[in-house]
N, C-alpha and C positions, 0 to 999 in steps of 0.2 A: 369900236374896240377899247375906247378909253376907259370905259367903266370897269373892265376887268382888272385894271391896274390900281384899283382903289387900295388894295392891301399890298404890303411888301411881298417879296418873293416867298414862297413856301407857306404863307399864311393861308389857311383854308377856311371857307365858310360853308355851312350847310343851311339851306333855307327850308321853311315850311314843312312839307311832308317829311322830307328826309331827316330834318332835325328832330322832329317829333318822334319819328321812327327810332332814331338812335337813342333818344332819352328813354322811350318805353322799353326798348330791348335791354338796355343796360340795367334799368331799375328792376325789371322782372328777373333778369339773370341773378342779381344779388338776392332778391327775395327767394328764388328757388334754391340758392346756395344754403341759406340758413333754415329753409323750410324744414329740412329733415331733422333739425334739432328740437323742434317744437313738441311739447307734450311729454308725458311720463315715459313714453316709449321712444323718445327722440334719441337719435344716435349722436355720438361725439365726432369732432373733427380733430385731425392732427395737423398742427401748423408747424412747418419746419422752416426756420429762417435760413437764408442763404449766406448770412454773414459769418463772421468767425464763430467757431464753436458749434455751428449748426444746431442751435438750441431748439428743442422740440417742446411744443405746448400741446397738451391734449385738453380740449375744452368743449363745453356745451353752451357756453354763455355767448349769446348772439353778439353782444357788443365787443367781446374779446376777439371773436373771429373776424368781425368786420374791421376792427381797429388794426389788425395785423395785415390786412390786404392792401396792396398798392394798386389803386384803381385809376384808370385813365378816363373812364366815362363820367362826364359831369353829373348826370342824373343819379348814377350809382353813388357818387360822393354824397349827394343830398341824403340818401337813405342811410349811409354810414353815419352821417352827422346826427340824424334823428335817433339812431340807436345809441350813440354816445350820450346825447342829451338825456335820453330816457334812463340811461345807466346812472348819470349824475343826479338826476332829479329824484327818481323813485327807486332806482336800483334793480328793479326786475321788469319783465315784460319787454326785454330788448329784442327778443326774436319776434314776438307777436307784432310789435309795431312795424317791423320791416315787412313781415308777411302781409299784414293788412294793407300797408301802403302799396306793395307790389300788386296785390289783388285789385285795389282801387284803380291802379293804372291799367291793369289788364282789361278791366271792364270799360275804362274810359277809351281805350284804343278801339274797341268795337264800336262805341258810340261815335267817335270821331270819324271812323271809317264809314259810318252810316250818315255822314254829312250833318252831324249835330255840332254846333260850334263849341269849342272848348270852354268858352265863358259860360255858356248855358250849362254845360256839364258841371262846372265849378259851382255855379249858384245852386244847382240841384244838390251837389255834395254838401254844401254849407247847410242847407235846410235839413238834409238827412242827418248830419252829424248832431245838429242841435236837438232834433227829434230823438235820436238814439240816446243822447245824454239825459234828456228828460225821462226817457223810459227807464233808465237805470236809477235815476234819482227817486222815482216813485217806488222802486222796489228795494231800496237799501235797508239793511238792518243795522241798528245802532244799539250796542249793549254797554255803552261806556259807564252807565250808572251802576250796573250790576257787576261788581269786580270779578266774581267767580266766572260768570258767563263770558265776560270780556276776555279773561285769561284763556278760557277755552277757545274763544274765537281766534285769539292770537296763535294758539297752538295749531289750530286748523290751518290758518293762513301759512304759518311757517312750514307745516308738513306739505301743504300744496305746493309751495314754492320749491321745497327741496325734492319733491317727488320727480321732478324732471332733471335732477342733477345727479352727480356721482354719489351723493349721500343718500340716495333714495332707500338703500337697504336699511340704514339705521336712522330713518328720518325722525322717528319719535325721539330718539336720544338727542339728535342735533337740534330738533325743534325746541326741545326743553332747554338746551344750552342757550340757544338764541333768545328765547323768550325771557329766560332768567337774566341774561346779560342786559337786554333792553329794559326790562322792568327796573333794573338797578339805576338806569339813567334818569329815572323819575321824570320822563317827559321831554328831555332834551334830545334833539336828533343828532347830537354831536357824537359821532361814532369813534372819535379819537380816544375817548376814555376806555373803549374796549380794545384791549391789545390782543392780537392774535399771534401766538408763537408757534412756529412749525418745527416739530422735531421728528425726523424720520425714525422708524422703528415702531414696534407694536402694530396694532391694527386701528382702523378708524374708530372702532368702538371704545378704544382706550382714551379717547379725547375727553378732557374734562374742563370745568370752569372753576376758576379760583378767585374768591373775593380777595382783593388785595392786588398786589402788583408784583410781577416777576421780571427781574432784570436779567438779561441774558449775558451775564458777566461772571467772572470768577472773583473770589475774594483775594485781597492782597496777602502777602506772606507774613506770618507772625502776627496777624491781626485777629481780634476777637471774632469767633465764628458765629456768635449769637448775641444779639443786643436786645434788651427789653426796654420799653419806653424810649425809643430812639428819637433823638432830635436830629433832623437831617438838614444838612446844608447842601443845596444843589448849586453848583457853580459852573461857570464856563470861563476858565482862566488858565494861564500857562503855568504849569508847575514843573517846568523842565529847565529853569534858568540857572541851576546851581553849578553847571559846568560851562566853560567856554566852548561853544560849539566850533568844531574844526572847520566845518563848511561855511563859507560865506563870511567868516569873521577875519579881519586882518588886524592883528595887534602887533605894533612894533615895540619891542622891549629891548633893553640893553643887557639883561641877563636872565637866566632861566628862573631865578628866584622871583623876578617880577611877575612871571606868569602865575606862579604859585600865589602871589599876593592877590592878583586879580581874581583867581579862582576862590581864594579865601573870602574876598569881598562879596563875590556872587553868592557864596554859600551863606554868608551872614544875611544877605538880602532875603534869601530863600527862607532862612530860619525865622526872620522877622515876620515874613508873610504867614508862615505856618503858625507862629505864635498868635498872630491876629485872628487866624481862622479858629484856633483853639479857644480864643477869648470869646467867641460867640457862644460858648457853652454847648457846642455840638458834639455828638458822639458818632456821627456818621457823615463822611464827606464824600459827595459824589461829584466827580468832575467830568466834563465832556472831553477835555484834552488829556494828554498823557501825564502821568505823575512819575517823576524819576525816582530811583531807589533811595536817594538821600531824604527828600521830604517824606517818602513812604515810611522810612525808618522812624522819622520824627513822629509821624502819626501813630505808628505802632507803639512807640514808647508812651505816647499819651493815652493809649488805649482807644484810639479812634479808628473806626473802620474807614479806610479810604478806597473808593472804587474809581478806577480810571477808565477813560475811553467809553463812557456811557454815551452812545451815539445820540444824535440830535433828538430823534423820536423819543429815545429813552429818557433824556433829562426833561424834555418838554412835558412828557406824560407824568414823569415822577413828580415834577413840581406841581402839576395840576392835581395829582392824586393826593399828595401829602399836604397840600395847602401851603406850600412854601413858595418862595420866589427864586428866580435864578440870579445868582450874584456874580458880579465880575470884579468888584472892589470890596475890600473888607475893612474900610476905615471906621465906619460907624455902626457897631454891632447893635446899638439899642434900637435903631429905626428899622431893623431888618427882621423879616418874618421867616422863621425856620419852619421846615415841614415836620410833621409828627407822625409816628406810627407806633403801634404797641410792640411789635416784635420784628426783628430782622434776623433771618437765618438762612443757612445754605441748604438747598434741597437738590436732589438728583432727579433728573428726568432722563430716562434712557441712560446713557453714560455721561451726560453733560451735567456739570454743576451749574446751578443758577442761584441767584439771590432772591429771596422771597420776602416781600414786605407785607405783613398782615396787620389788620386792624388799622386801616388808613383813615385819615380825617374824612375825606370825601368818600362816603359810602358808595358813590356812583360808579367807581371804576372797578373793572375786573379784568382778568386775563383769561383768555380761552387758549388752552394748549391743545394743538391738534397733533395727533400721532397718525402715522400712515406708512404704507409699505415703501413708497419712494417719493422723490421730490415732485414728480409729476402729479402723483395722486394728491399730495399735500397742497400743491398750488391750486389744483382744481377744487379741492375741498375748501380752501380758503375763499376762492371766488364764489363758490356756492353759498358758503356761510355768510359771506359779505352780502350777497343778494338777500338772504333771509333776514339778516340784521336790518338792512335798509328798509325792507318792506314792513317789518314789524315796527321799527321806530316811526315810520311814516303813519302807520295805522294807529299808533298810540296817540299821535297828534290829531289825526283825522280818523275818527273811530268807525267810519261807515264801512260796512262789510257786505260783500255780495257772495252768491254761490259761485262755484267755479265749473270747470269741466265743460266749457262750451255753452253753459247756461246763459251767461250775460249776452253773448253774441246772438244767440237765438232770440232772446227777448228783444234785443235791439232790432234784429232783422225783421221780426214780426211787426213791430211798431212802424218801422221805416216803410215796410211794404204797404201798410195801411195808409200811410201818408201819401205814398205814390199814387194810390188809387183815388185819393181825394184831390190831388193836384192836377190842374189842367195844364195843357201845353207840353212843350218838349222836355221841360225839366223833369217831368214824371219819369221819363226813361232813365235819367241820371239817378234819380232817387231809388228807383227799382234796382239799378246796377249796384248802388251802395249796399242795398240789402243783400244782394248776392255775394258781394265782397265780404261782408261780415260773416256770412256762413262759411267762408273759406277757412276760418280758424278751426271750428269744430271738425270740418272736413279733413283738414291737414292732421289734426290730432288723431283722428280715426285712421287715416291713411298710414301714418307713421307706425301705428300699432298693428298694421296689416289687416285692418277690419274692412268690411265692405262699406265705404263711406257713403255712397249714394243711398243705399238702403237705410243706413242709420240716420242720416240727416233728414230723409223724408219722414221717418218715424218720429224723430224729434220735432219736426215741424208740426206734425199732427198733434203730438202731445201738447205743444205750446199753445194750441188753440183752445185748450181748456183753461179755466181760470185758476190762478194760484198754483201753477205747475212748477215743480222743482226739477224737471228732468234735464239730464245732461248725459254726456257719454261716459259710461262706466268702462274704463279701459280693461280692467282686470277680468270682468265677465264678458266683455266684448258685446255689450248690449246697451240699451238705454236704461239708465238707473236714476234713482232719486238722489240728488246731490246733497240734500240736507242729511239724509240717513248716512251717507258715506263720509260726511264731514269734510267735503271739499269746498273750501272758501277762498275768496280772493279779496284783496283790498280794493275798495272803490277808487281810491286815488290812483292806483296803478292802471286800472281799466280806463279811467277817464283820460289819463295821460296818453295811453296807447291810442285811444280813439281820436283825440284832438291832434296829436303829433302826426299820426298817419294821414289824417285828412289834409292837414296843412302842407305836408310834404308832397302829397299827390297833387295838390292844387298848384304848388310851386312848379312842379315838373310839367304839369299840363299847360302852364302859361307860356312855355318856351316855344318860340317858332323860329329861332335862328341860333346856330352855334358857331361862334367864331373862334378858331384855334390860332393862336399867334405863332409865328415862326420861332424855332429855337434860336437862342443867341449863338452866333457863330464864334468860335474861339479863333482869335487871330493867331497866325503862326508867329511865334516869338523867335523862331530860329534866325 
């Protein structure tokens, strides 16, 4: 009986079969959860938090759904992680990667039940993944030398990405926004320079892209509303020291007039600071912190536009866009770089006033203003647009393109199947299982659209045995259609990431043969 007491009280362990069972079940449950969001006809999920405010999120993005779940099952956590990584790495394909990993495990479970060792399954999966990747590599299209066709490719990829999201109704409009925004970046994948401002009101169609920069702030009182050829000083400094703050300051004085003296001295200090700032020859001062009314008056007298409380994103971006630096001391104006732009003016969006900087130094930045019926719609629109922006910016770097709509999966499945027939030994079962798992993605796309998936997939398989076939599932007509004609494309980088992450995750979960759960720490009674 001594062996049983290896662990502390309440710690549990599950061995062998049971541990594997728990991993498989958890992972498959997660995969089934997000399965319904896959494809153009995928449905959304409502996530309601139990915390304060009961905030509600309506989303279709696999990573967002999984991020919000609190999961106990260790294997399910692995799947949540891969979807997060997929989101950070390429931005899209977060649902596909989980569905594929879930299917790989579902197939693996059958193999393990048939007394094939998990290691054998893993090495089969490894071979299959390599083979599938090569199959895609042989069939990629690369149009990066032909600017027109490359732009058309980007449009198609953007529209394909958006078609499974809330923006699918106006996908042409948004695809154009996204492609324009990314084209401005001139090849950098830094999406910081694209600012997305959400303003409720109007409909999604009213969203627009604005070259230049929009700061979600109001102008100060009595300051110029419009400045041409602006020299902008972006700062992060305290402009609120002209009064003795009542809180937290203890000043011992022998008469009331001394307080006035102190205040006077503080005011002088402030005045000097403002003079120093004016000495930079700037005519627009943007500060991250607040500006009290006294310095604001001084700025207004000097004809300088002072903007306060431009939050951190705001000033970081503004400095980036206008080519200036962020200042915190103002002693040596000559060594300091000011930001420039041609025009600063106040614009209205809906009923909010915003400050618009146009003709900025760095032509790479732009602002996308999203309009929509409610905050939930806007949040989801921003997530969808972010996915599109990520995918396009990745494609600009790695310009290889594939067709979409289940075509890549079928191509991989066919090659992997042939590999299975050539491979002797037990591995061949695993390789064959991998091919079945790949077909689950087009199957799910068809299922979500309410089509007869078994019929469609078998037709697709037959089509793919012809050379140079472009067949995939055409959701709208509910039949097998040519993907090239329909203009459904995907980025190679996304597909490759889905394939490799899913295989590695499945492999990791398969390797498990024991789960040890440690006991919760007991709270001592302090009473």
